[in-house]
C-alpha positions as CSV (number, residue, x, y, z in Angstrom):
1,M,230.7,234.5,190.6
2,A,231.3,237.5,188.1
3,V,231.5,237.5,184.6
4,P,235.7,237.9,183.5
5,L,235.7,241.2,182.4
6,Y,237.3,240.2,179.4
7,Q,234.0,237.2,178.8
8,A,231.6,240.3,179.3
9,K,233.6,242.6,176.4
10,A,233.7,239.1,174.1
11,E,229.2,239.8,174.6
12,F,229.4,243.4,174.0
13,F,231.0,243.5,170.8
14,R,229.3,239.8,170.0
15,T,226.0,242.1,170.5
16,L,227.4,244.6,167.9
17,G,228.4,241.8,165.3
18,H,225.5,242.2,163.1
19,P,225.0,245.0,159.9
20,A,221.8,246.2,161.3
21,R,222.6,247.1,164.7
22,I,225.2,248.4,163.2
23,R,224.1,250.3,160.4
24,V,220.9,251.7,163.3
25,L,223.4,252.5,165.6
26,E,225.7,255.2,163.1
27,I,221.6,257.0,162.3
28,L,221.0,257.1,165.7
29,Q,224.7,258.8,166.8
30,D,222.9,262.5,164.6
31,G,220.7,262.0,167.2
32,P,216.7,260.7,168.0
33,R,215.1,258.6,165.6
34,P,210.7,257.1,165.2
35,V,211.5,253.9,164.3
36,R,209.7,255.1,161.3
37,D,212.6,257.1,160.0
38,L,214.5,254.1,161.1
39,L,213.0,251.4,158.4
40,A,213.2,254.3,155.7
41,E,216.7,254.6,155.6
42,I,217.6,250.7,156.6
43,E,216.4,247.7,153.6
44,I,215.3,245.7,156.1
45,E,212.2,243.8,157.2
46,P,210.0,245.4,159.7
47,S,210.2,242.8,162.1
48,S,213.2,242.1,161.6
49,L,214.6,245.9,162.7
50,S,212.5,246.0,165.8
51,Q,214.5,242.0,166.4
52,Q,217.4,243.9,166.1
53,L,215.9,246.9,167.6
54,A,215.1,245.0,171.2
55,V,219.2,243.0,171.0
56,L,219.9,247.2,171.3
57,R,218.1,247.8,174.1
58,R,218.6,244.7,176.4
59,T,222.2,245.2,176.0
60,Q,221.8,249.0,176.8
61,L,223.1,250.6,173.9
62,V,220.7,252.3,172.9
63,T,217.0,254.1,174.7
64,A,213.5,254.2,173.3
65,T,210.9,256.2,174.6
66,R,206.8,255.9,173.5
67,E,205.8,259.7,172.1
68,G,202.2,259.2,171.4
69,N,202.1,256.5,168.9
70,T,205.8,256.7,168.4
71,V,208.5,255.0,169.7
72,V,212.1,256.9,169.5
73,Y,215.7,255.6,169.5
74,A,218.8,257.0,170.8
75,L,221.9,256.6,171.8
76,S,221.9,255.8,175.8
77,T,225.7,257.6,175.8
78,P,227.8,259.7,173.6
79,D,230.6,256.7,174.0
80,V,228.5,255.1,171.3
81,A,228.9,257.0,168.9
82,E,233.3,257.8,169.5
83,L,233.2,253.6,169.8
84,L,231.7,253.9,165.8
85,R,234.4,256.3,165.1
86,A,237.2,254.9,166.5
87,A,236.2,251.5,164.8
88,R,236.2,254.2,161.7
89,R,239.6,255.3,162.0
90,I,240.9,251.6,162.6
91,L,239.0,250.1,159.3
92,T,241.0,253.0,157.6
93,E,243.9,252.3,158.7
94,M,244.2,249.0,157.7
95,I,242.9,249.5,154.9
96,T,245.3,252.0,153.8
97,D,248.2,249.7,155.2
98,Q,246.9,246.8,152.7
99,G,246.4,249.5,149.8
100,E,250.4,250.0,150.3
101,L,250.8,246.5,150.5
102,L,248.9,245.4,147.2
103,A,251.3,248.3,145.8
104,E,254.0,246.8,147.1
105,L,252.6,244.0,145.8
106,R,251.8,245.0,142.4
107,S,255.5,246.6,142.0
108,A,257.6,243.7,143.3
109,G,254.8,241.8,140.6
110,A,255.9,244.4,137.9
111,G,260.6,244.6,138.5
112,A,259.9,240.2,138.3
113,K,258.1,239.8,134.8
114,S,260.9,242.2,133.5
115,A,263.8,240.8,134.7
């Protein structure tokens, strides 16, 4: 029996639910990178990075190509980069809305103190 689409989407978003995986995907937006470059940019143990890269490969969010002794990772599709940009837009909007609400609360609180 096929997995319902909503369940597949939930599993997809669970894959994105690790900061190191998100960071790898963000770095790869700028183009393919060898593992050594990823290690230099992400403060993580090599074994942990390897584990997170394996998850991203298994879910086909990244591809791995061997060039001699070096493994180079890349986003599997530009849609991954677009998803990250959409998440940034959503988060920016949420933070802006929260900032406006906080300003309103502070303004209302200042009025209550002086009353």
